[in-house]
C-alpha positions in Angstrom: 5.2 34.9 -53.3 2.6 37.2 -51.4 5.0 40.4 -51.0 7.2 42.1 -53.6 9.0 45.2 -53.7 11.1 47.0 -56.6 13.8 49.4 -56.2 13.8 52.0 -59.0 11.0 54.5 -60.0 11.6 54.0 -64.3 10.4 51.9 -67.1 11.4 48.3 -65.7 10.0 49.1 -62.0 6.5 50.2 -63.4 6.4 47.6 -66.1 6.8 44.9 -62.9 4.4 46.3 -61.1 2.0 46.2 -63.8 2.6 43.1 -64.9 2.4 41.6 -61.5 -0.6 42.9 -60.7 -2.3 41.4 -63.6 -0.9 38.1 -62.6 -1.0 38.0 -58.7 -4.6 40.5 -57.9 -3.8 39.7 -54.0 -0.3 40.4 -54.1 1.5 43.4 -51.7 3.5 45.3 -54.3 5.4 48.5 -53.2 8.1 50.8 -55.4 11.0 52.1 -54.2 12.4 55.2 -55.3 15.2 57.3 -54.3 13.4 60.2 -56.4 10.8 62.6 -54.9 8.5 62.9 -58.1 6.4 59.7 -59.7 8.3 57.3 -62.0 8.8 59.3 -65.1 10.5 58.5 -68.7 14.1 58.9 -69.6 14.1 59.0 -73.1 12.2 62.0 -73.5 14.5 64.3 -71.1 16.7 64.8 -74.4 14.5 64.8 -77.2 10.9 66.1 -77.1 10.7 67.1 -73.3 13.9 69.5 -73.7 12.5 70.3 -77.1 9.4 71.9 -75.3 6.8 69.3 -77.0 6.0 67.5 -74.4 4.1 69.0 -71.0 6.1 67.7 -67.7 2.6 65.6 -67.0 3.2 63.8 -70.1 6.7 62.5 -68.8 4.9 60.3 -65.8 4.9 56.5 -66.2 1.6 56.5 -64.8 -0.5 59.0 -63.2 -0.9 59.0 -59.2 -4.1 57.8 -59.3 -3.2 54.0 -61.4 -0.8 53.0 -58.2 -3.8 53.9 -56.0 -5.8 52.2 -58.1 -4.2 48.8 -58.4 -2.9 48.9 -54.7 0.7 50.0 -55.4 2.2 51.5 -52.8 5.1 54.2 -53.4 7.8 55.0 -51.2 9.3 58.0 -52.8 12.2 59.8 -52.1 13.4 57.1 -50.1 16.7 55.2 -51.0 17.1 51.8 -50.6 20.6 51.5 -48.1 20.7 47.4 -47.4 19.3 44.4 -48.4 19.0 41.6 -45.1 18.7 38.6 -47.5 18.7 36.1 -44.7 15.6 37.8 -43.0 14.1 39.3 -46.6 14.2 42.9 -45.7 15.1 45.9 -47.1 16.2 49.2 -45.5 15.4 52.3 -46.7 17.1 55.9 -46.1 14.1 56.8 -43.9 14.5 54.8 -41.4 11.4 52.3 -42.7 12.2 48.5 -43.2 9.9 46.6 -45.8 9.8 43.1 -45.9 9.4 40.4 -48.7 9.1 37.3 -50.1 10.2 38.6 -54.0 12.9 41.7 -54.2 13.2 43.2 -58.1 15.8 45.3 -58.6 15.6 47.8 -61.4 17.5 50.3 -59.8 18.6 51.1 -63.7 22.0 52.8 -64.7 23.3 56.2 -63.6 25.2 58.9 -66.1 29.4 58.3 -66.3 30.8 61.8 -64.8 34.3 63.2 -65.5 36.3 63.5 -62.7 36.5 66.2 -59.9 40.3 66.4 -60.7 39.1 67.3 -64.3 36.4 69.6 -63.1 33.4 67.5 -63.8 32.3 69.1 -60.2 31.5 72.1 -61.6 27.8 73.5 -61.4 27.6 74.1 -64.9 28.8 71.3 -66.1 26.2 68.7 -66.3 25.4 65.0 -67.4 22.0 64.2 -68.7 20.2 61.2 -66.9 17.2 62.9 -64.5 14.3 65.1 -64.9 16.1 67.6 -62.7 19.1 67.9 -65.3 17.2 68.6 -68.1 15.1 71.3 -66.4 18.3 72.8 -65.6 19.3 72.7 -69.2 15.9 73.8 -70.0 16.7 76.9 -68.1 20.1 77.4 -69.1 20.2 76.8 -72.9 19.0 80.3 -74.3 20.4 81.9 -77.9 24.0 82.8 -77.8 25.5 80.9 -75.2 28.0 78.8 -75.6 27.7 74.6 -74.8 30.6 72.3 -75.3 29.2 68.5 -75.0 31.9 66.0 -73.8 30.7 62.3 -76.1 29.2 61.9 -79.3 26.9 58.9 -78.6 22.8 59.2 -78.7 22.6 61.6 -75.9 25.4 64.2 -76.4 24.0 64.3 -80.1 20.6 64.9 -78.7 21.8 67.6 -76.4 23.6 68.9 -79.0 20.6 69.2 -81.2 18.2 70.5 -79.2 20.8 73.6 -78.1 21.7 74.3 -81.9 17.4 74.2 -82.1 17.6 77.1 -79.3 20.2 79.0 -80.8 23.7 77.9 -78.7 27.0 77.6 -80.3 27.5 73.9 -80.3 30.9 71.9 -79.8 30.8 68.2 -79.8 34.0 66.4 -78.4 34.4 63.0 -78.9 37.5 61.0 -77.6 37.3 58.1 -80.0 38.1 58.3 -83.7 33.8 59.0 -84.4 31.4 59.6 -83.1 28.7 56.8 -82.1 32.0 54.7 -82.5 30.5 51.8 -79.8 26.4 52.2 -80.7 26.3 52.5 -84.6 28.3 51.2 -87.7 30.5 54.3 -89.7 27.8 54.6 -92.5 25.0 55.9 -89.9 27.3 58.2 -87.8 28.5 60.0 -91.3 25.0 60.4 -91.8 24.5 62.1 -88.8 27.6 64.1 -88.3 26.8 65.7 -91.3 23.3 66.5 -90.1 25.0 68.2 -87.2 27.1 70.3 -89.5 24.2 71.2 -91.8 22.8 73.2 -87.8 26.3 74.4 -87.3 27.4 72.6 -85.5 30.9 71.8 -84.8 32.3 68.1 -84.0 35.8 67.3 -83.1 36.7 63.9 -83.0 39.7 61.8 -82.0 39.7 64.6 -79.3 40.2 64.8 -75.6 39.6 66.9 -73.1 41.9 67.3 -70.6 40.3 69.0 -67.8 37.6 72.0 -67.4 39.1 75.7 -66.6 37.5 77.0 -64.0 37.0 81.1 -63.2 35.4 81.8 -60.2 33.5 78.5 -59.4 32.2 77.8 -63.1 33.8 76.4 -66.0 34.5 78.9 -68.4 36.7 77.0 -71.1 37.9 73.4 -71.1 41.2 72.5 -72.3 41.9 69.5 -75.2 44.7 67.4 -74.8 46.1 69.2 -77.9 46.2 72.2 -76.0 43.9 74.1 -77.7 40.9 75.7 -75.3 37.3 76.3 -76.1 35.5 78.7 -74.1 32.0 77.5 -72.7 29.1 79.0 -70.9 28.2 75.2 -70.5 29.0 71.7 -70.7 27.1 68.5 -70.9 29.0 65.2 -70.0 27.7 62.4 -72.2 30.1 59.6 -72.2 27.5 57.1 -71.5 26.2 55.1 -68.6 27.0 52.6 -65.7 24.6 50.4 -64.2 23.7 51.2 -60.7 24.9 47.3 -58.9 25.5 49.4 -55.1 23.0 48.2 -53.4 23.2 44.6 -55.1 27.1 44.2 -54.6 26.8 45.3 -50.9 24.4 42.5 -50.6 27.0 39.6 -52.1 24.7 39.1 -55.5 27.0 38.4 -58.5 27.8 41.3 -60.1 29.5 41.9 -63.4 29.0 44.4 -65.9 25.5 44.8 -64.1 23.9 42.8 -61.8 24.1 38.9 -63.3 20.9 37.4 -63.3 19.8 34.0 -65.8 17.5 33.6 -68.6 14.8 33.7 -66.1 16.1 37.2 -64.3 16.9 35.6 -61.4 19.8 36.7 -59.0 22.2 34.6 -57.5 19.8 34.7 -54.8 16.5 33.0 -55.5 14.3 35.7 -54.0 15.9 38.5 -55.9 15.5 39.4 -59.4 16.8 42.3 -61.5 15.9 43.7 -64.8 16.4 47.0 -67.2 19.3 48.7 -67.4 20.7 47.1 -64.5 20.7 43.9 -65.2 23.7 41.3 -67.0 21.6 38.4 -68.9 22.6 35.6 -71.4 21.6 37.3 -74.5 23.3 35.4 -78.4 25.7 33.6 -76.5 27.1 36.6 -74.2 26.1 38.3 -71.2 24.6 41.7 -72.5 23.2 44.3 -70.9 20.8 46.1 -72.8 20.3 49.9 -72.4 16.7 50.5 -73.8 13.1 51.4 -73.3 12.1 47.8 -74.8 14.9 45.6 -72.8 13.4 47.6 -69.6 9.7 46.7 -70.3 10.2 43.7 -71.8 12.3 42.2 -69.2 10.4 43.2 -66.0 7.4 41.5 -67.3 8.9 38.1 -68.0 10.5 38.5 -64.2 7.1 39.4 -63.2 5.8 36.3 -64.2 8.6 34.0 -62.6 7.8 36.1 -59.6 4.2 35.1 -59.9 5.1 31.6 -60.5 5.0 31.1 -64.5 8.5 30.0 -65.7 9.2 32.8 -68.7 12.7 33.1 -70.2 13.5 36.5 -71.6 14.2 36.2 -75.0 14.3 40.1 -76.4 13.7 41.6 -79.8 15.9 44.5 -79.5 14.5 48.3 -80.5 15.9 51.8 -79.8 15.6 55.2 -81.2 17.0 58.8 -81.8 15.1 62.0 -82.7 17.8 64.5 -83.4 16.2 67.9 -85.2 13.6 66.7 -88.0 15.4 63.0 -88.4 14.0 60.1 -86.6 16.7 57.3 -86.2 15.2 53.7 -85.4 16.8 50.7 -84.6 16.0 47.4 -84.6 18.0 44.3 -83.6 21.6 44.0 -81.9 24.6 45.2 -84.0 27.0 43.3 -81.9 29.3 41.5 -84.3 28.5 42.7 -87.5 31.0 42.5 -90.5 29.5 44.4 -93.4 26.5 46.8 -94.2 24.1 47.3 -96.8 23.3 51.0 -97.7 19.6 50.9 -98.9 17.4 54.4 -99.9 14.5 54.1 -99.0 11.5 55.7 -100.6 11.1 59.2 -99.3 13.3 61.9 -100.7 16.3 62.0 -97.8 15.6 58.5 -95.6 17.7 55.9 -95.9 18.6 52.1 -94.1 21.5 50.7 -93.4 21.3 46.4 -92.8 24.1 45.3 -90.5 25.3 41.6 -91.3 26.9 39.0 -89.4 28.8 36.0 -91.2 26.1 36.7 -93.6 23.0 37.1 -91.7 20.9 39.8 -91.2 21.2 41.0 -87.1 20.3 44.6 -87.4 19.0 47.7 -89.3 19.7 52.1 -88.7 17.1 53.6 -90.5 16.9 57.3 -90.9 13.3 58.7 -91.4 12.5 55.9 -93.6 9.6 54.8 -90.8 8.6 52.0 -93.4 11.9 49.8 -93.9 12.2 49.7 -90.1 9.2 48.3 -89.7 9.8 45.8 -92.3 13.2 44.6 -91.0 12.1 44.6 -87.5 9.4 41.9 -88.5 11.8 40.1 -91.1 14.8 39.7 -87.4 12.0 39.1 -85.2 11.0 36.1 -87.2 14.5 35.3 -88.0 13.6 35.3 -91.7 16.6 35.0 -94.1 17.6 38.2 -96.5 20.4 38.5 -98.1 23.2 41.1 -98.9 22.6 40.8 -102.3 19.2 40.9 -102.2 19.3 44.3 -100.3 22.2 45.5 -103.1 19.5 45.1 -105.9 17.1 48.1 -105.6 14.6 45.8 -107.3 14.3 43.5 -104.4 11.2 44.1 -102.9 11.1 43.8 -99.0 8.1 44.7 -98.3 6.8 41.5 -100.4 9.2 39.7 -98.6 7.8 40.7 -95.0 4.3 40.3 -96.0 5.0 36.8 -96.9 6.0 35.9 -93.2 2.0 36.7 -92.6 0.6 35.0 -95.8 2.9 31.6 -96.2 2.6 30.0 -99.6 0.8 27.0 -99.0 2.6 23.5 -99.6 3.0 21.8 -102.9 0.4 19.1 -103.3 
């Protein structure tokens, strides 16, 4: 492969470009992004950036000089509009056409929005996905204003936390019977619900929004399915994301809940690869799409190796995180299909970890302000080491010694 074009402007795109340059010093590499800014980190938008602890320049994944030094061409503010698979050409919205030997789709995902009939397109009803979204919210989040967050997932709760810290009156509306229903156990949800309540945030669960009430072109309230109306000055919709598959679908690539790829990140067209939030790949015996920085970086690196001619199967070790108030939630592993949870207090006051099991096997852990346990559990999970429920239920069990034994195995008996 001598020419690779990467579509996308976030973690996966930049990780792929960096890996490609290492593998192939002479390869032509181009990045196409529909946003006019330099590629930036998305996770800090609802965390450090919105809180003011991260400056704008720290959001950039790489400074402009990095691309210039590595001869990586940037096509910013230019949306990819069509793939000519037969001619191996990518058309851009500005009229440019880029030829490729390999094409990597790192198109990511888009925030789900409420339909226009519900008022989802009113100007003070926003999602939390882009830099523009974060900057708008930073301007609008002023003490005393009323914020309603639709959706009790991580993005919604992070936005609620930042708003509460700024002195807003915050209500979270969650349609499911509890917050974090899709992404965490009830124990983690309980801990975070209690945390938000302590900061004055109201959480309404098992409650559906019916529509936003409009006044003078803006939302002034949200009407709930039980007839109540919650007055508001602004709203954040955090009801998940959907993979951006439009370009792939229009090109006739196989698409399901994401762009379907094999273990080597290759799509149904052998010259086209996909990585990051948009890619649906085989993992633990099931088609899987991981929404995380870890997946974006590691899958993109695997895709780059395959493009450069080094066969590399992608086998992830997932990790995630969320910052809310003074609590850092760190997640290792993947909790899909869990059937039981063990709670274990950490060494620091107020720290706790929740261990997920499936059929007696440890598969994931959620650690709240418990970084030491997270690090040990992550090491054990990556090594597929055996830890039982009974051991974790025993306060005398030394998790550190079990993790240390992976680095210093006992010599075989003579």
